N, C-alpha and C positions, 0 to 999 in steps of 0.2 A: 580410482576416483568414483563418488558419488555424484551423481548428478545433482541439481540443486532448483528450486521450483522458479527460480530467478534465472533471465537468458543474459546471455553473456556480455549482450548488446541489444538493450532492449530493441524494440520495434517502434519506432518512434515517424509518426504522419512528416509524412514529405511532402509541404507546401507546393500546390501547381502553378501561384503565382508569385511573381519574386514582390520582395517586400515592398516595392514604392505601388506595385497595384494592390496591395493588400488595402481595405478599406476601417478605417480608424473609428470608434465613437468616441468624442471628443463634450465633456460639460462645457458652456460658453456663457460666459457672468460679462456682462459691458453695460455700461451707461449710456444713453441717446439722450443729449440737451438737445431740446425744441420735439423731441421725438413726433410730438403728433402731427408733425408740419414737412420734417422732413429728412427726420428720421428713418423712422422706420422704412419706407418704401428704399433708403440706399442701405441699409443692410440687408433686407430680402434681396437684390439685385447682387449682392455681394455671395449670399448664401447661394442664387441663380448660377452665377456664373462660375464658382465652384462646383456645380453638380452636386450638392449636398443633400442627405435623404431627413427630413430632422423631424425625430420622433414625439417631441415635446420644447414646447415654448410656453413662457410664462413673462408678466410684468407685471411692476410694482411697482410705488411712487418710491422715488429717491427719498432715503431715509439717514442718510449719513451726509453731512457739509452739507455748503448754501446753495442749495439749486430753483429753481423757477418750480413753478406748479407745473409743467407741459414736462417738464423731467423725468426720466422713469426707466428702472432699472428693468436689464432683459436678462431671462434664464433659458439655455437651448441647450439640449440634449439632440447634436446630429453626429449623421455619419455621412467620414468622405473618404475620399482615396487619401491614403498615407502622402502623395506627391502633390496634393493641392493643399494641405495643411495648413502651410506655411501663407501661402498666398491668400489663403479665408482669413487669417487670422490681421497679415499684413490689411485687407482690406477692410473687414471691421473696422480698426485701427487711425482708418483715416477717415471714418464717418462717428465713431465712437469713442468712448472713455475710458478707463480702467479695465480695456483688455483682458479677459483671464483666461486660461483653457486646461482644464484638466482631462487629461487623455484616463477612459477607462481603461484599465486591461485586460485582456481575455483570459477569462478564467477557465480552462480547462473540464470538462463536462464531469461530475463525479456522484453518487451513489447518498443521497439524503435518506431512506428508509431501507431496512435490508431487504425489503424485496426487490430493490432497484440492481440488486445484485444479479438482477436475471439477466441484467444485461451488461454485466463484467466478464462477458466467456470471447476473448478476442485470445486467438491464440498464435505461439509461435509454431512455426512448423520447418524450424531447421534442422530438428533431430527426429522429425514422422517418418518411420518405418515404411512410409510408400516415396518418400522424397530424400530421404537420407541414404546415397549406397554404402557408406559405411557400419551403418545400424545394423544389427547380431540382426532382426528382422525381417532384413532388405528382400532379400532371398526366400522369404517363407512365405505362399501366399495363403496359407492356413491360421499364422501368426496374425498378418496381416488385415484378416476378414475378423478373426479372435479379436482385434484391437478396434474395429472400427465401431464393429456390434457394439462394445462395453462404451467406447466414446459416442454413442447414438444415446444410451441410455441418461449420460450426462446433460449431452443439449437439451434433450428434453424435459429435462427438470426446471419443475421452478418453484420456488419461494413457498413452503407451508406445505407440497408434496411429501410423502414419505421418501426416506432415501432407498434410492434402487436396490436391490438384491442382488448380486452375483453369484453363479451357482460355483463354484470353482470346476474345473476339470482336476483327476488324478494327476495329470501331465504337471500341474500348475503348482498343485500343492506340494509336487515334487520340489520344484524350484523353490519354493515359500521353504519347504520342511530343509533344506537343500541352508539355503541362506538365514535362517530361523538360530538353525544349529552353530554353525562357525559363529557368527558376530555373539549369542548370549553365550558365548564360552569366554568374549575376550570384557564383556559389560562390567563383572565385579572388580576388575582392577584397571579399567580405564571410563568408565563412564561418572558422572559427580554423583552426590547423592541423589539431586533431585531425581533424576533421571532411574535412579536404579529403586526407589520407594515409589515412584508412578506405575513402574514395568512389573513389580511384585501384584500391586492393586490389577492391572492389565491381566496379568494371567489367571491373577487367580475370578475376575468380574467377568472380564472380556471375551473369555477361551482365547487369547494367545496360549498357543502352543505349536508344536512342532508340526502337527499334524492337524492345523485345517486355519486356513486364511480370516481372520477378524471378518465381520460385517459393518458397513461404512454406522450401519443403526446404533446398534449399540456401542458401538467406540466414543462414538455421539453422545450419547445420553449418560454416559459415563463423563465425557470431560463435559458436560452440563453443568451434571451434576457441584462439580468439586469446583471452576473456572468461568463458566457461563461460553467457556469456546462451544461453538457446535460443527462439524464436518456438513461438507455442501458436495457435491460430485463436477472433479472440473474432467474434461476430454482429454486434458494434455497439458504443456507446459503452455498456462500464460503468461500475457504481458504481464511485463511489472506491475503497471500501473492501476490493471483489473485485479492482478494477486494481492496486491499491498491493501486497495480499497476493503477488500473482504474482510482481512483483518482488524480494520479499523469501527466492525462490527461485531466482532471477537467470530467470525467465522472462517474456517478455513477451508480453502479449496482444495481437495484430496482426487487424485487419480487413483481409478479403481481397478486398471490391466496391472500385470506384472510385466517385467522383464522376458526379453528372448532366453531360453535355457541353457541355450550356447554357453551363454555369457554371464552364469549366476553373481558372480562378483563386483558384475559392474553395467552399469545403464546408461545411457551418455541423455537418459532426461528423465524424469522424476516419474515411480512406479506405487505399487502400493506398498511393495518393500521400503520404501524411501518412507513415504509416508508415514507407514503404519511404525515400525520401528526406527526411523530416526525421531519423524516430528512428535506424533500424537502423547510419548513419555512425559516429555518435559510442556506440553500441553496443559498437562494435569499439574503442574504449578503454578501457584497465585504470581509470586512474583514474573515468573517468564510469562504468563499470558499478558500481565498488563504490559512489559515490558513490546511483549508481539503486537498488541494493540495499540501501545504508543507508535510505533514504527509505520501503521496502518492510517494513523488518524493524521501525522506531519505529512501523508501523502494526498491528500486529500485537499487536490485546487491547487497542487504545486504545477512547479512549471517541468518541460520534461527535463531539463539541469538537476533540479530537485531531484525527480523521480530517479535519473540515473545516482546521484549521488546516498541517495536511500538505498538505492538497489546493491549498491556500495556496502552500505553500512552494516544490511540485511544476510547478507553474500557472509561477513566479517564476525558474525555473530550468529544469528540462528540456524546459520548452515554448516560455518566454519570456528564455531565459538572454542576457545579452550576456556576454564576458568582454574585458580588456586583453590584448591580446600585439605585443610589440615598439613599444609605444607607441599603439599605435592600438585600436579596438572592433572586435570583430569576436562572430560570432553562432554560439552552440552550441545555443539550441532549439529543438524540433525544430516549434515552432508558427511559427519564423519562416522557417528553413530549406525549409521546404515551402512557403511563399506569396509570393511573388514581392514582391505591395504590401506588403506588410509587413516584408517585410527591407530592401526598400528604403525604408519609412518608419522603421524602430530603427535605419538608421547613418545618421539624416538631422541636422538640427540643430531637427528640433521638438519632439520629447517629451524627458522630462525621465529623467536617469538619478540611479542611488542607490547608493551602495556597498553591497555585500554584507551583509547584515545578518540573519539568521533571524528573532527577536525583531520586528523589523520590518514583513515579508516577511509571514510569517502572519494579519497584521489588516489589510495592506492589500489592500481593494478591486480586483475583477480582472475585464476586460471578455472575453465571451465572444462580442458579437455585432460588434465594431469594435474596433476597433487599440487599444493597449493606451498609458496616459497616461502610465506609468510604468513604466520599465527598471532592474531592479538587473544591477550591474556585478561579476564578480567579478576579484578582483586576478592572480587562478587556478586551476584547479583542487585541489589539495592546500590551499589554504588553505579555499574555500567546503567541502570534504569532511570539516574538522578541523571548523569551525566547527556543519557538522551534525550531527554525531556528537554533540559539547555538548549542542545545543537536543533531541537525543533525548533525553540524559539527562534531563531536565528532564520529560518526558511521564509522568504518575504511573500506576502499575500495577501488579496485583497481586502480578505476580515479573516476574524478568526474563529474558530468553530467550538462547538459542546456539544460531544458525544450525549445523549438522553438514555442511560442503562433500562428508564423504565419503558419507552417506546423503541426502545432499538433504533433511534433517529438520531440523526446530524440537525443540527439547528444551527444558523449562522448568525451570529450576534453582532447585528449589525444595528442598534441600537442602546445606548445606555438602563435604558429599563429592562429588557433580555437578561443583562450581565446583573440587573439588580435584584431580580427576582432568581436566578441561581444563586447569588449570596447569600441572601434570603434561605432556602432552605438548608445550606450545607452550615449557617448557623447555626439552625432550628438546633441538624443532626447535628452539630458540634457541642450545644448546650446538649442536650439530651446524655451524650455521652461521660459528659464532664460532671456532673447528676448522676450516672452509674459508677462513676470512677468513685468519686466520692464516698460514694458508702460504702466501696470497699477499704478505704485509708480510715 
């Protein structure tokens, strides 16, 4: 089996405090009758006793109902221990009217500009050859030293820099050659047509051949011309959240080291064979590129639980996805197309096939140590993309997001004005396309 870029179990942060000792941020609104005389002091005492930290306080005259001139509404944004929230609200209700509270959900940090991906480099180390006793390179100090050198190139990379070039050794190229020749013999009968079309172009324009490992810079330029995707060096297996965030910007974070020569047909982690032979050809297809970006956009600001579900969805599609073409089942998943053994197995009569269904896929257990027992088959990419987009709408977030392809940035849609601006732009573009279409008619 070939590794995936997604960990079997994403490394999620473990809170150092119990939920009761966490601090919650609340927006409170209430009305103080006769506030100027007694209300303010009583309300202030309630906040003081609850040890609340006030971030913002605003008062205004009451506009609703029959009130006196001295009554006024209060808006407070404050932070308080979760265990003291109820007592604060109860205390306010004794001195105020119309007490309402809305808790602000903590949104996990996510990149808003493409340069923010410089901070998305958290690694999962369970397959690191220096730590994993079962890794083929664990007992090879020279291999571990070489891996560390190539990993440093990625860790020192910053957005806007030229992609680092790796001068592969004769030994590394020989490993690539063995893998390349064996896998390319299967592609004509096992890979989907989108993969085959892109693979031919990569051989023609990017130096894809058995005797040479392609460089990221050349491959990245190839992808950018076709689908807008770019490559970025990765030091190893990234956390699910960081890896998916890159896809939102049409950036694929790619490793550059190669698997250990003692196990050319298997690697416990992603390597350049997995990236260049498995992922890159499919990223050159426009429909698949959009599908990949949609998964990334769905992950931004999502909860840890939803990240886990999106990881499973990524696993059963981008990594181990199958589709129907001309009545036959073909592979489009990178984990299959970079693994001779599992590619043969997946298209045999042994595994179980299920129809493409995001709701089922996100809760389906998956294997990162052996062949999959279940594969999901898409009728066509367009249908799969549509189902994914519908599933993404079910992910609860504090606010909607929009990707701006001109600035390669994420905009938080927190006002009607921002949404209206996007609608206006889309409307103008649609009108222009309609005029062009009328000319053909």
